[in-house]
Each structure stands twice: as C-alpha cells, then as structure tokens.
KETITI-332131 format. One record per residue (C-alpha): residue number from 0; chain; x negated, z, y negated. Coordinates in steps of 0.001 Angstrom, whole numbers, plus 524288, in hexadecimal, padded with zeros to 5 digits. Example, Ala and Ser with C-alpha at 12.3 -4.5 7.8 and 13.67 -1.06 7.14 Angstrom:
2
[0; A; [7CFF4; 81E78; 81194]];
[1; A; [7CA9A; 81BE4; 80424]];
//
This chain:
204
[0; A; [B2E47; 0FBDC; 77314]];
[1; A; [B3CC4; 0FE55; 774EA]];
[2; A; [B42C4; 10A61; 77AEF]];
[3; A; [B4650; 1020A; 786A5]];
[4; A; [B37EC; 0FF61; 788FE]];
[5; A; [B351C; 10DE4; 78A6E]];
[6; A; [B4116; 111CC; 79244]];
[7; A; [B3F48; 1158C; 7A084]];
[8; A; [B41A4; 10B87; 7AB0C]];
[9; A; [B4DD7; 11272; 7AFBD]];
[10; A; [B4FD1; 1099E; 7BB72]];
[11; A; [B4236; 10D18; 7C03F]];
[12; A; [B43F1; 11B9B; 7BD56]];
[13; A; [B5100; 11C55; 7C447]];
[14; A; [B4C14; 1148F; 7CFEB]];
[15; A; [B404F; 11D7C; 7D15F]];
[16; A; [B48DC; 12996; 7D070]];
[17; A; [B5285; 124A1; 7DA84]];
[18; A; [B47B1; 120E9; 7E3F4]];
[19; A; [B4105; 12E0C; 7E1F6]];
[20; A; [B4CF9; 135A9; 7E65E]];
[21; A; [B4B09; 13A4F; 7F439]];
[22; A; [B523F; 14414; 7FCA2]];
[23; A; [B49F8; 15028; 7FF0B]];
[24; A; [B4F7B; 159B2; 808E7]];
[25; A; [B53BE; 1668F; 802A1]];
[26; A; [B49FB; 16E3B; 80AEC]];
[27; A; [B3F49; 166AF; 803C3]];
[28; A; [B44C6; 169D5; 7F639]];
[29; A; [B3EA7; 17618; 7F099]];
[30; A; [B3CBD; 17D8B; 7E3EC]];
[31; A; [B3B85; 17AEE; 7D8F1]];
[32; A; [B48CE; 174F4; 7D7A3]];
[33; A; [B4E8A; 16F3B; 7CB37]];
[34; A; [B4EF2; 178AD; 7BFCE]];
[35; A; [B5B64; 17ABD; 7B807]];
[36; A; [B5930; 16EFD; 7AF41]];
[37; A; [B55A2; 1661A; 7BA85]];
[38; A; [B614E; 16AAA; 7C25D]];
[39; A; [B6A0A; 167B0; 7B6D5]];
[40; A; [B642E; 15A0B; 7B5C7]];
[41; A; [B668E; 1579D; 7C447]];
[42; A; [B74A0; 15C32; 7C35C]];
[43; A; [B7718; 1549E; 7B6C3]];
[44; A; [B72D7; 14803; 7BD77]];
[45; A; [B7F06; 148DF; 7C600]];
[46; A; [B87BB; 146FD; 7BA23]];
[47; A; [B8369; 138C8; 7B8D7]];
[48; A; [B896A; 13510; 7C5F9]];
[49; A; [B9485; 12B14; 7C631]];
[50; A; [BA16E; 1325F; 7C5E5]];
[51; A; [BADE0; 12A39; 7C5FF]];
[52; A; [BB7C5; 12FF3; 7BC7A]];
[53; A; [BAE37; 13AFD; 7B99F]];
[54; A; [BB421; 143D7; 7C3EA]];
[55; A; [BA797; 14B68; 7C634]];
[56; A; [BAB63; 14C31; 7D4A7]];
[57; A; [B9EF5; 15335; 7D8AB]];
[58; A; [B97BA; 15FAD; 7D59F]];
[59; A; [B8B4A; 166A1; 7D9B1]];
[60; A; [B89F4; 174DE; 7DD95]];
[61; A; [B7C73; 17ACE; 7DBA3]];
[62; A; [B77A7; 1847F; 7E5DA]];
[63; A; [B6EB5; 18E33; 7DED3]];
[64; A; [B648A; 19670; 7E5B5]];
[65; A; [B6D8B; 1A230; 7E5C0]];
[66; A; [B77BA; 19ACF; 7EDC1]];
[67; A; [B6EC6; 194D9; 7F802]];
[68; A; [B70EF; 1A02B; 8017A]];
[69; A; [B7F9A; 19E44; 80044]];
[70; A; [B7E2A; 18FCC; 8032A]];
[71; A; [B7560; 19308; 80EAC]];
[72; A; [B8035; 19B0A; 814D6]];
[73; A; [B89CF; 19016; 81240]];
[74; A; [B80FC; 186A4; 819A9]];
[75; A; [B7F7C; 1903F; 824EC]];
[76; A; [B8E14; 192DE; 8258D]];
[77; A; [B9125; 18451; 82567]];
[78; A; [B87CE; 18231; 830B3]];
[79; A; [B8D7B; 18D5F; 8389C]];
[80; A; [B9B1A; 187CF; 8367B]];
[81; A; [B96CE; 17A8F; 83BBD]];
[82; A; [B8E8F; 1803B; 8468D]];
[83; A; [B91D0; 18E21; 84ADF]];
[84; A; [B8625; 18D4C; 8540F]];
[85; A; [B7C6A; 18B06; 84917]];
[86; A; [B700F; 192EE; 84B64]];
[87; A; [B6A57; 19C91; 84192]];
[88; A; [B5F72; 192BC; 83F3B]];
[89; A; [B692A; 187F8; 83C0F]];
[90; A; [B7098; 190E7; 832E3]];
[91; A; [B63DF; 19491; 82C33]];
[92; A; [B60AE; 1862C; 82A6D]];
[93; A; [B6E12; 183FD; 82462]];
[94; A; [B6BF1; 18F37; 81AE9]];
[95; A; [B5E58; 18A81; 8172B]];
[96; A; [B63D1; 17DC5; 811CF]];
[97; A; [B6A14; 18530; 8069C]];
[98; A; [B5CD3; 18952; 80152]];
[99; A; [B56AE; 17BDD; 80067]];
[100; A; [B53E9; 17501; 7F373]];
[101; A; [B5363; 17C1F; 7E65E]];
[102; A; [B5F20; 174C9; 7E0D9]];
[103; A; [B6AD7; 17399; 7E9CB]];
[104; A; [B788D; 16F1B; 7E6A8]];
[105; A; [B84B5; 16A73; 7EDA4]];
[106; A; [B8B25; 15D95; 7E9BE]];
[107; A; [B99FE; 15E32; 7EA2F]];
[108; A; [BA409; 15357; 7E861]];
[109; A; [BB260; 15551; 7E513]];
[110; A; [BBC13; 14BD8; 7EB29]];
[111; A; [BC738; 14FCE; 7E22D]];
[112; A; [BC173; 1526D; 7D4AD]];
[113; A; [BC79F; 14A04; 7CA20]];
[114; A; [BCE89; 13D35; 7CD21]];
[115; A; [BD246; 13C65; 7DB72]];
[116; A; [BD13E; 12D90; 7DAD9]];
[117; A; [BC265; 12EAF; 7DAF3]];
[118; A; [BBEC3; 12D9F; 7E944]];
[119; A; [BB690; 13800; 7F00C]];
[120; A; [BAC2B; 12DE8; 7F35D]];
[121; A; [BAA9A; 12ADF; 7E4F4]];
[122; A; [BA92D; 13949; 7E1FF]];
[123; A; [B9ECF; 13AE0; 7EC87]];
[124; A; [B97A5; 12EF8; 7E755]];
[125; A; [B9797; 13509; 7D9C7]];
[126; A; [B9238; 141AD; 7DF89]];
[127; A; [B87A9; 139FD; 7E69E]];
[128; A; [B839C; 13395; 7D9E0]];
[129; A; [B8309; 140F5; 7D360]];
[130; A; [B7A68; 14613; 7DE52]];
[131; A; [B715E; 13A4D; 7DDA5]];
[132; A; [B6FE6; 13C26; 7CF04]];
[133; A; [B6BA9; 14A2C; 7D168]];
[134; A; [B621D; 14635; 7DC15]];
[135; A; [B5BF9; 13C2C; 7D312]];
[136; A; [B5ACA; 1460F; 7C80F]];
[137; A; [B5487; 14FC1; 7D163]];
[138; A; [B4AEB; 1452D; 7D578]];
[139; A; [B47EB; 141F4; 7C743]];
[140; A; [B44F2; 1505A; 7C4F1]];
[141; A; [B3B5B; 1507B; 7D038]];
[142; A; [B439C; 1575A; 7DA7B]];
[143; A; [B4791; 153C5; 7E839]];
[144; A; [B5594; 153DF; 7ECBD]];
[145; A; [B5E7B; 1526B; 7F85F]];
[146; A; [B6CA1; 15191; 7FC64]];
[147; A; [B7121; 15928; 8084C]];
[148; A; [B7E3D; 15A4D; 80EF9]];
[149; A; [B828F; 15F68; 81C35]];
[150; A; [B8E4B; 16500; 8233A]];
[151; A; [B8DDD; 17190; 81B4B]];
[152; A; [B9347; 16A11; 80F99]];
[153; A; [BA07C; 1696C; 8164B]];
[154; A; [BA129; 177BD; 819F7]];
[155; A; [BAB98; 18059; 81402]];
[156; A; [BA135; 18AB2; 8116F]];
[157; A; [B9951; 18179; 808E8]];
[158; A; [BA574; 17C97; 801F8]];
[159; A; [BA944; 18A86; 7FEC0]];
[160; A; [B9B80; 18E00; 7FA65]];
[161; A; [B9B34; 182C9; 7F09C]];
[162; A; [BA94E; 18448; 7EC5D]];
[163; A; [BAD5C; 176A1; 7F06F]];
[164; A; [BBB47; 172C7; 7ED89]];
[165; A; [BC441; 16C7E; 7F783]];
[166; A; [BC14C; 15ED4; 7F23F]];
[167; A; [BB289; 160D1; 7F125]];
[168; A; [BA81F; 15C92; 7FAC9]];
[169; A; [B9A1B; 16142; 7FBDB]];
[170; A; [B91F1; 154D5; 7FBF1]];
[171; A; [B83F2; 1597E; 7FD69]];
[172; A; [B79AA; 162F0; 7F8B8]];
[173; A; [B6FCE; 15E42; 7EEA4]];
[174; A; [B623F; 1646D; 7EF71]];
[175; A; [B5779; 16339; 7E53D]];
[176; A; [B49D5; 16905; 7E49B]];
[177; A; [B3B48; 166AA; 7E456]];
[178; A; [B36B3; 15E49; 7EFAE]];
[179; A; [B2E59; 165EE; 7F937]];
[180; A; [B2BE6; 15A05; 801B4]];
[181; A; [B3274; 14D0B; 80398]];
[182; A; [B32E4; 1429E; 80DEF]];
[183; A; [B2EC0; 134AD; 80AF0]];
[184; A; [B3974; 12D89; 803AC]];
[185; A; [B4288; 12657; 80CCC]];
[186; A; [B4342; 117A9; 80C45]];
[187; A; [B4E62; 1137D; 80375]];
[188; A; [B57B7; 10946; 808E5]];
[189; A; [B565C; 0FBA5; 8035F]];
[190; A; [B6131; 0F6B7; 7FA90]];
[191; A; [B6499; 0EC7C; 804D4]];
[192; A; [B675A; 0F784; 80E71]];
[193; A; [B731D; 0FC48; 806C7]];
[194; A; [B77B7; 0F0F6; 7FE30]];
[195; A; [B7EB1; 0E46F; 801AA]];
[196; A; [B86C3; 0DAC5; 7F9E3]];
[197; A; [B955B; 0D926; 7FB6A]];
[198; A; [B9836; 0CC56; 8023B]];
[199; A; [B8A5D; 0CA50; 80721]];
[200; A; [B8775; 0C6F5; 8153F]];
[201; A; [B8034; 0D3DD; 816B1]];
[202; A; [B8CCC; 0DBA6; 81662]];
[203; A; [B8F71; 0E0C4; 8241F]];
//
C-alpha cells in the first residue's frame, strides 16, 4: 500500500468543513472559548490568505475581557451620537453587545499600506479571505463563529478606541465561542444561482 492510499481525501474533508461552517449569532456563543493554542491556530489561519504583493493590508485587534466594558461604552456613545433620543434600554442593549462571545476581534483593512497601485477592493478581498480562513479553522476546532458589523464601525469614538489610522477602515467584528444553540442550517444557493458563462444566452 502506498502513502497515497492512506492519505486523507482532502477534497472530501475540505468540502465537509466548508459546509459545516454556519453563522451563529454572538449571543449564542458562550464559554468556553478557544484556549491560547486554539486562538493562535485561528489567527495563524489568516496568514494563508491571498495577498497581492504581500502588503499585509489587514490586521485584527483582539478585545480581551478586561476591555469589554470600554467597548461597551464605545457602542453606547456611538448610538447616542446617531440618535440623541436613544432610550436607556436601547443604550443598555448597545452596551450588552460588547460582552457577547468569548473571543472577539475587530478586522481592519488599510487602504494605503504598501504599494498604492493595489486597489482597495483587492485589499478588502484579501481581508475577507483571511477572515474566512479563521472561520473555517474555528469550525474545525469545534467552535461557532459570526461576523457582525453596524453603524458603530464608522464612529470616531470606535476609531479612536482601536487606534485606527486615517487610511484604515473597520470591516467587521469576528466572534468565536462554544455554540449554546443554533438555528437549522440555511439552504445554500445552487451553483447555477450565481454562475453563468461568458457569451452564453443566459447572460442578462
């Protein structure tokens, strides 16, 4: 028997992993979260993302437990800036979001790092690939995950809190934790729903 005969069926393994990934809302992600080694594995998965000219145009900022209260006030302040009439209950709901999920980080992309000829869209695409790699690693380790965004990402208070430079954008928060409960997996779109062939009659 050759080594090839005993090697894993990688196509099957990867397909199963991809299909197993499912968004689980952060409020349904609880302790235990990834330990130090698992967190390192999740973060290291990002490094395999495509990165034209190796600019490393993205970074991730971890939000440890000791900084959740600070982030909570950032969320509340951002809401009050958008809506001065926000009720105490709404402000409390905004604060509560900072305490969800054991592992929380902010994904940031830099529009100016390295060669300016590399378009912002390409940089964002690279960041998206890095995030997907981390989500897949989290899934492989048995954790649930989610991406969340919102108007607070554009607030000056949040930008200052995370030390964002003038050319940096906050893309989304990445949450990881043990799944408390999950909804049934959504139906995936069929390939025909999002693929057509150049020059075919199906092009609209």
